[in-house]
C-alpha positions as CSV (number, residue, x, y, z in Angstrom):
1,X,14.6,38.3,-1.9
2,X,12.2,35.4,-2.4
3,X,10.5,33.8,-5.5
4,X,6.8,32.6,-4.3
5,X,3.4,31.2,-5.9
6,X,2.1,29.3,-3.4
7,X,-0.5,30.9,-1.1
8,X,-0.1,29.0,2.3
9,X,-3.2,28.9,5.4
10,X,-2.8,27.4,8.8
11,X,-5.3,26.5,10.9
12,X,-5.9,28.7,14.0
13,X,-8.8,27.4,16.4
14,X,-10.8,25.4,13.8
15,X,-10.4,27.9,11.0
16,X,-7.3,28.2,8.0
17,X,-6.6,32.0,7.8
18,X,-4.3,32.4,5.5
19,X,-0.5,33.4,6.0
20,X,3.1,34.6,3.6
21,X,4.9,30.8,3.4
22,X,7.4,32.3,4.8
23,X,5.8,33.7,8.4
24,X,5.1,29.7,9.0
25,X,6.1,28.0,11.8
26,X,7.9,25.0,13.7
27,X,4.3,23.2,15.0
28,X,2.4,25.5,13.1
29,X,-1.4,23.4,11.4
30,X,-0.6,24.6,7.7
31,X,-1.8,23.6,4.0
32,X,-0.3,25.0,0.7
33,X,-1.8,25.5,-2.6
34,X,-0.2,25.8,-6.2
35,X,-0.3,29.5,-7.8
36,X,-4.0,27.6,-9.9
37,X,-5.3,27.8,-6.9
38,X,-5.3,23.3,-6.1
39,X,-3.9,21.9,-2.8
40,X,-0.4,21.5,-2.5
41,X,-0.4,17.2,-1.3
42,X,2.0,14.6,-0.3
43,X,0.5,10.8,-1.4
44,X,-2.8,12.4,-1.0
45,X,-1.9,13.8,2.5
46,X,-2.5,18.1,2.1
47,X,-2.2,19.3,5.7
48,X,0.9,19.2,7.4
49,X,2.6,19.9,10.6
50,X,5.5,22.9,10.3
51,X,8.6,20.8,12.1
52,X,11.2,23.9,11.2
53,X,10.6,27.1,10.5
54,X,10.2,28.4,7.2
55,X,13.5,29.2,5.3
56,X,14.8,30.0,2.2
57,X,16.9,27.4,0.3
58,X,20.2,28.5,-1.8
59,X,18.3,28.6,-4.9
60,X,15.6,31.1,-2.8
61,X,12.1,29.2,-2.8
62,X,11.0,29.5,0.4
63,X,11.3,25.9,2.3
64,X,9.5,23.5,5.5
65,X,10.1,20.8,6.4
66,X,7.0,19.1,7.5
67,X,5.2,15.9,8.9
68,X,2.0,14.9,8.1
69,X,-1.6,15.1,10.4
């Protein structure tokens, strides 16, 4: 069981498609959104490439290692 209040989209053939964050795999381009719909950003960047498959940390939270794009 894991906790997740964020939503995610992956980039497929130039189109953003909804995906459960736990299903993000290494190499996928993705973006995430907070529960209120605001984009998740890191230093103003809101699109990322997964550098690992999504995993559940010891606190039950979905995590994804990333590269910024």
